[in-house]
LUMZADO-653526 format. One record per residue (C-alpha): residue number from 1; x, y negated, z. Coordinates in steps of 0.5 Angstrom, whole numbers, plus 2048, in hexadecimal, padded with zeros to 3 digits. Layout:
LUMZADO-653526
+-----+-----+-----+-----+
| num |  c1 |  c2 |  c3 |
+-----+-----+-----+-----+
| NUM |   X |   Y |   Z |
...
+-----+-----+-----+-----+
END
This chain:
LUMZADO-653526
+-----+-----+-----+-----+
| num |  c1 |  c2 |  c3 |
+-----+-----+-----+-----+
|   1 | 6C0 | 6EA | 83A |
|   2 | 6C0 | 6E3 | 838 |
|   3 | 6C2 | 6E1 | 831 |
|   4 | 6C2 | 6DB | 82E |
|   5 | 6BF | 6D9 | 827 |
|   6 | 6C6 | 6DA | 824 |
|   7 | 6C6 | 6E1 | 826 |
|   8 | 6CB | 6E0 | 82B |
|   9 | 6CA | 6E4 | 832 |
|  10 | 6CB | 6E0 | 838 |
|  11 | 6CD | 6E2 | 83F |
|  12 | 6C8 | 6DF | 843 |
|  13 | 6C2 | 6DA | 841 |
|  14 | 6C4 | 6D2 | 842 |
|  15 | 6C0 | 6CE | 847 |
|  16 | 6BA | 6CB | 843 |
|  17 | 6BC | 6C5 | 840 |
|  18 | 6B8 | 6BE | 841 |
|  19 | 6B3 | 6BE | 83C |
|  20 | 6B4 | 6BA | 836 |
|  21 | 6AE | 6B5 | 834 |
|  22 | 6AF | 6B3 | 82C |
|  23 | 6AC | 6AD | 82A |
|  24 | 6A8 | 6AC | 824 |
|  25 | 6AC | 6A7 | 81F |
|  26 | 6A9 | 6A0 | 820 |
|  27 | 6A7 | 6A0 | 827 |
|  28 | 6AA | 69B | 82C |
|  29 | 6AE | 6A0 | 82F |
|  30 | 6B1 | 6A2 | 829 |
|  31 | 6B2 | 69B | 827 |
|  32 | 6B6 | 699 | 82D |
|  33 | 6BB | 69F | 82C |
|  34 | 6BC | 69D | 824 |
|  35 | 6C3 | 69D | 822 |
|  36 | 6C7 | 696 | 821 |
|  37 | 6C5 | 696 | 819 |
|  38 | 6BD | 697 | 81B |
|  39 | 6BD | 69F | 819 |
|  40 | 6B9 | 6A3 | 81E |
|  41 | 6BE | 6A9 | 821 |
|  42 | 6BB | 6B0 | 81E |
|  43 | 6B8 | 6B4 | 823 |
|  44 | 6BA | 6BB | 824 |
|  45 | 6B5 | 6C1 | 825 |
|  46 | 6B5 | 6C4 | 82C |
|  47 | 6B3 | 6CB | 82C |
|  48 | 6B1 | 6CE | 833 |
|  49 | 6B4 | 6D4 | 836 |
|  50 | 6AF | 6DA | 834 |
|  51 | 6AE | 6E0 | 838 |
|  52 | 6AE | 6E6 | 833 |
|  53 | 6A9 | 6EC | 833 |
|  54 | 6AE | 6F1 | 836 |
|  55 | 6B0 | 6EC | 83C |
|  56 | 6B6 | 6E9 | 839 |
|  57 | 6B7 | 6E1 | 838 |
|  58 | 6B9 | 6DE | 831 |
|  59 | 6BC | 6D7 | 832 |
|  60 | 6BE | 6D2 | 82D |
|  61 | 6C5 | 6CE | 82E |
|  62 | 6C4 | 6C7 | 82F |
|  63 | 6C8 | 6C1 | 82D |
|  64 | 6CB | 6BC | 832 |
|  65 | 6CD | 6B5 | 831 |
|  66 | 6D4 | 6B4 | 830 |
|  67 | 6D4 | 6AD | 834 |
|  68 | 6CF | 6AE | 83A |
|  69 | 6CE | 6B6 | 83A |
|  70 | 6C6 | 6B5 | 839 |
|  71 | 6C3 | 6BB | 835 |
|  72 | 6C0 | 6B9 | 82F |
|  73 | 6BD | 6C0 | 82C |
|  74 | 6BF | 6C6 | 828 |
|  75 | 6C6 | 6C7 | 825 |
|  76 | 6C6 | 6C6 | 81E |
|  77 | 6C8 | 6CC | 819 |
|  78 | 6CE | 6C8 | 817 |
|  79 | 6D0 | 6C6 | 81E |
|  80 | 6D0 | 6CE | 820 |
|  81 | 6D4 | 6D0 | 81A |
|  82 | 6D9 | 6CA | 81C |
|  83 | 6D9 | 6CD | 823 |
|  84 | 6DA | 6D4 | 821 |
|  85 | 6E0 | 6D2 | 81C |
|  86 | 6E3 | 6CE | 820 |
|  87 | 6E2 | 6C7 | 81D |
|  88 | 6E0 | 6C1 | 821 |
|  89 | 6D9 | 6C0 | 823 |
|  90 | 6D6 | 6B9 | 81F |
|  91 | 6D5 | 6B3 | 824 |
|  92 | 6CE | 6B3 | 825 |
|  93 | 6CE | 6AC | 829 |
|  94 | 6CA | 6A9 | 824 |
|  95 | 6C4 | 6AE | 825 |
|  96 | 6C4 | 6AC | 82D |
|  97 | 6BF | 6A8 | 82F |
|  98 | 6C4 | 6A5 | 835 |
|  99 | 6CA | 6A5 | 830 |
| 100 | 6C7 | 6A3 | 829 |
| 101 | 6C7 | 69B | 82A |
| 102 | 6CF | 69B | 82B |
| 103 | 6D1 | 6A1 | 828 |
| 104 | 6D7 | 6A1 | 823 |
| 105 | 6D7 | 6A4 | 81C |
| 106 | 6D9 | 6AB | 81D |
| 107 | 6E1 | 6AB | 81E |
| 108 | 6E5 | 6AF | 819 |
| 109 | 6E8 | 6B6 | 81C |
| 110 | 6EF | 6B9 | 819 |
| 111 | 6EE | 6C1 | 818 |
| 112 | 6F3 | 6C6 | 816 |
| 113 | 6F1 | 6CA | 810 |
| 114 | 6F5 | 6D0 | 80C |
| 115 | 6F6 | 6CE | 805 |
| 116 | 6F8 | 6D3 | 7FF |
| 117 | 6F5 | 6D9 | 7FB |
| 118 | 6EF | 6DC | 7FE |
| 119 | 6F2 | 6E3 | 7FE |
| 120 | 6F9 | 6E0 | 801 |
| 121 | 6F5 | 6DD | 807 |
| 122 | 6F1 | 6E4 | 808 |
| 123 | 6F7 | 6E8 | 808 |
| 124 | 6F5 | 6EC | 802 |
| 125 | 6FA | 6E9 | 7FD |
| 126 | 700 | 6ED | 7F9 |
| 127 | 705 | 6E8 | 7FB |
| 128 | 70B | 6EA | 7FF |
| 129 | 70B | 6E8 | 806 |
| 130 | 711 | 6E6 | 809 |
| 131 | 714 | 6EA | 80F |
| 132 | 712 | 6E7 | 816 |
| 133 | 70C | 6E4 | 813 |
| 134 | 705 | 6E6 | 813 |
| 135 | 702 | 6E1 | 80D |
| 136 | 703 | 6E0 | 806 |
| 137 | 708 | 6DA | 805 |
| 138 | 703 | 6D8 | 800 |
| 139 | 6FF | 6D5 | 806 |
| 140 | 700 | 6CE | 808 |
| 141 | 6FC | 6CA | 80E |
| 142 | 6F9 | 6C4 | 80C |
| 143 | 6F6 | 6BF | 811 |
| 144 | 6EF | 6BC | 80F |
| 145 | 6E9 | 6B8 | 811 |
| 146 | 6E4 | 6BD | 815 |
| 147 | 6DF | 6B7 | 815 |
| 148 | 6DF | 6B6 | 80D |
| 149 | 6E1 | 6BD | 80B |
| 150 | 6DB | 6C1 | 808 |
| 151 | 6DB | 6C9 | 80A |
| 152 | 6D7 | 6CF | 808 |
| 153 | 6D8 | 6D6 | 80B |
| 154 | 6DD | 6DB | 808 |
| 155 | 6DD | 6E2 | 806 |
| 156 | 6D8 | 6E5 | 80B |
| 157 | 6D8 | 6DF | 80F |
| 158 | 6DF | 6E1 | 812 |
| 159 | 6E2 | 6DA | 811 |
| 160 | 6E0 | 6D4 | 80D |
| 161 | 6E2 | 6D1 | 807 |
| 162 | 6E3 | 6C9 | 806 |
| 163 | 6DF | 6C7 | 800 |
| 164 | 6E2 | 6C0 | 801 |
| 165 | 6E8 | 6BF | 805 |
| 166 | 6E9 | 6B7 | 807 |
| 167 | 6F0 | 6B6 | 807 |
| 168 | 6F3 | 6B4 | 80E |
| 169 | 6F4 | 6AE | 810 |
| 170 | 6ED | 6AD | 80E |
| 171 | 6EB | 6A7 | 80A |
| 172 | 6E4 | 6A7 | 80D |
| 173 | 6E5 | 6A4 | 814 |
| 174 | 6E9 | 6A3 | 81A |
| 175 | 6ED | 6AA | 81C |
| 176 | 6EC | 6AD | 822 |
| 177 | 6F3 | 6AD | 826 |
| 178 | 6F5 | 6B3 | 829 |
+-----+-----+-----+-----+
END
């Protein structure tokens, strides 16, 4: 059985990716791929596949550039949480050696959130639920900027809670047209 480092089984192992050669900050290769403001794009670790003592294989999920698709390294915990909970993954073009010099700042992305009393959202409130509906009327949907909002795991990691919900349209940058 093949599993990734986030304990998700996969049906079959992916073909071996092209090796990623991280560069040391300050080297000519890194300087050639610095971002427009002179900053060096961060490099991610790239964990190789591992054969376990029982013969199974453990793989680590990799992240690809939004622009060119080049593998950049291991997915971060924050990116995995976003994927699990249906949030858009952040734009990582500024980390890519090929795309970083011309990559724009990450664009704002709208996202719908349920808003209201936690017990109502969990379906554990004592309000009367109107006939023909399956939700408490104290719940509403709000559109927020997923790029600039902050999320933490909720009860038993079954959902996420927005600790800061940036209103939409976002004041930080241009919005993505959907």
